[in-house]
C-alpha positions as CSV (number, residue, x, y, z in Angstrom):
1,M,6.9,15.3,-16.3
2,S,5.4,14.0,-19.5
3,V,2.3,11.8,-19.5
4,E,4.7,8.8,-20.6
5,E,7.0,9.4,-17.5
6,I,4.0,9.8,-15.2
7,V,2.4,6.5,-16.2
8,T,5.6,4.6,-16.1
9,G,6.5,6.2,-12.8
10,Y,2.9,5.3,-11.3
11,H,3.4,1.6,-12.5
12,A,6.9,1.5,-11.0
13,A,5.5,2.9,-7.6
14,M,2.9,0.1,-7.7
15,L,5.7,-2.6,-8.3
16,H,7.9,-1.2,-5.6
17,K,5.0,-0.5,-3.4
18,S,6.3,2.8,-2.8
19,P,4.0,5.5,-1.4
20,D,6.9,8.0,-1.7
21,E,7.5,7.4,-5.5
22,L,3.6,7.6,-6.2
23,A,3.0,10.8,-4.1
24,G,5.9,12.4,-5.9
25,L,3.9,12.2,-9.1
26,Y,0.9,14.2,-7.5
27,A,0.3,17.9,-7.2
28,E,0.3,19.2,-3.7
29,D,-3.6,19.4,-3.9
30,G,-4.0,16.4,-5.9
31,R,-6.8,14.0,-5.4
32,H,-7.1,10.0,-5.8
33,E,-10.4,8.4,-5.9
34,F,-11.6,4.7,-5.8
35,P,-15.0,4.7,-7.4
36,F,-15.5,1.0,-7.2
37,G,-13.2,0.3,-4.0
38,G,-15.4,1.7,-1.3
39,L,-12.3,3.6,0.0
40,A,-12.4,7.1,1.1
41,P,-10.7,9.7,-1.5
42,L,-7.4,10.8,-0.8
43,A,-7.1,14.7,-1.0
44,G,-3.6,16.0,-1.3
45,R,-0.1,14.8,-2.0
46,E,0.5,14.0,1.8
47,A,-2.8,12.1,1.9
48,V,-1.9,9.9,-1.1
49,R,1.4,9.2,0.5
50,A,-0.1,8.2,3.9
51,G,-2.9,6.5,2.3
52,Y,-0.9,4.0,0.2
53,R,1.9,3.7,3.1
54,A,-1.0,2.3,5.1
55,M,-2.7,0.2,2.3
56,W,0.6,-1.2,0.8
57,G,2.1,-1.5,4.2
58,A,-0.9,-3.7,5.4
59,S,-0.9,-5.7,2.0
60,P,0.1,-9.5,2.2
61,F,0.4,-9.6,-1.7
62,Q,2.8,-8.2,-4.0
63,A,2.4,-6.8,-7.6
64,E,4.7,-9.0,-9.9
65,E,4.0,-7.1,-13.2
66,V,2.0,-4.1,-14.3
67,R,1.2,-4.3,-18.0
68,R,0.0,-1.2,-19.8
69,V,-2.7,-2.4,-22.2
70,A,-3.5,0.9,-23.8
71,L,-2.9,4.7,-23.1
72,H,-5.8,6.8,-24.6
73,H,-5.4,10.6,-25.2
74,T,-8.9,12.2,-24.7
75,R,-10.1,15.5,-26.3
76,D,-9.3,17.2,-23.0
77,P,-5.6,17.6,-23.3
78,E,-5.2,17.1,-19.4
79,V,-6.9,13.7,-19.4
80,V,-5.6,10.2,-20.2
81,I,-7.0,6.9,-19.7
82,V,-4.6,4.0,-18.8
83,E,-5.9,0.3,-19.4
84,Q,-3.6,-1.8,-17.3
85,V,-3.4,-5.5,-16.0
86,T,-1.7,-5.9,-12.7
87,R,-0.3,-9.5,-11.9
88,V,-0.5,-10.2,-8.2
89,R,1.1,-12.6,-6.3
90,A,-1.1,-13.9,-3.4
91,G,-0.1,-16.8,-1.4
92,E,0.8,-19.6,-4.2
93,R,-1.4,-18.0,-6.7
94,S,-0.6,-15.4,-9.4
95,I,-3.9,-13.5,-10.1
96,A,-4.6,-11.0,-12.9
97,V,-6.3,-7.6,-11.8
98,P,-7.5,-5.5,-14.8
99,G,-8.1,-1.8,-14.1
100,L,-8.3,1.6,-15.5
101,L,-6.7,4.9,-14.4
102,V,-8.3,8.0,-15.6
103,L,-5.6,10.6,-14.8
104,R,-5.8,14.5,-15.1
105,I,-2.3,16.0,-15.5
106,R,-1.7,19.5,-15.2
107,N,1.9,21.0,-15.4
108,G,3.4,17.6,-15.2
109,E,1.7,16.6,-12.1
110,I,-1.4,14.3,-11.3
111,V,-4.1,16.6,-10.1
112,H,-6.7,14.1,-10.2
113,T,-6.9,10.2,-10.6
114,R,-10.1,8.0,-10.6
115,D,-8.8,4.5,-10.1
116,Y,-10.9,1.6,-11.2
117,M,-10.2,-2.0,-10.5
118,D,-11.9,-5.3,-11.3
119,T,-13.7,-6.0,-7.8
120,G,-14.1,-9.6,-8.6
121,A,-10.4,-10.0,-9.1
122,V,-9.7,-8.0,-6.0
123,A,-11.9,-10.4,-4.1
124,E,-10.0,-13.3,-5.5
125,V,-6.6,-11.8,-4.6
126,R,-8.0,-11.2,-1.1
127,A,-9.4,-14.8,-0.6
128,A,-6.2,-16.2,-2.0
129,A,-4.1,-14.1,0.6
130,A,-6.2,-15.1,3.4
131,G,-6.0,-19.0,2.4
132,A,-2.2,-18.6,2.4
């Protein structure tokens, strides 16, 4: 898959809350890390699938839109940076959650993701969902 197809597929998986779609983008030994999220890394395609199945399955909120702000190519041909804003429905509120993905893509598969989310916006989503 091309970088464009991977990023588009990643965003589609988020909208569909589909751990299978997301895991399908990863190499068998791919790794997904949450540097700001306080979550354990997911090591391997099946861990990505299981981890997102648990997270998205337990989530009371739904992504309404994932907007790509920019796709940056780096000097390392395997690494791209995706700036994005996810609009999340939590109860009666629609909240924007800015984020960055640092993706290392090799042979058409994600081998490493560093997933950065605005922790203040994530806290706002959680509070809105709890109050619903």
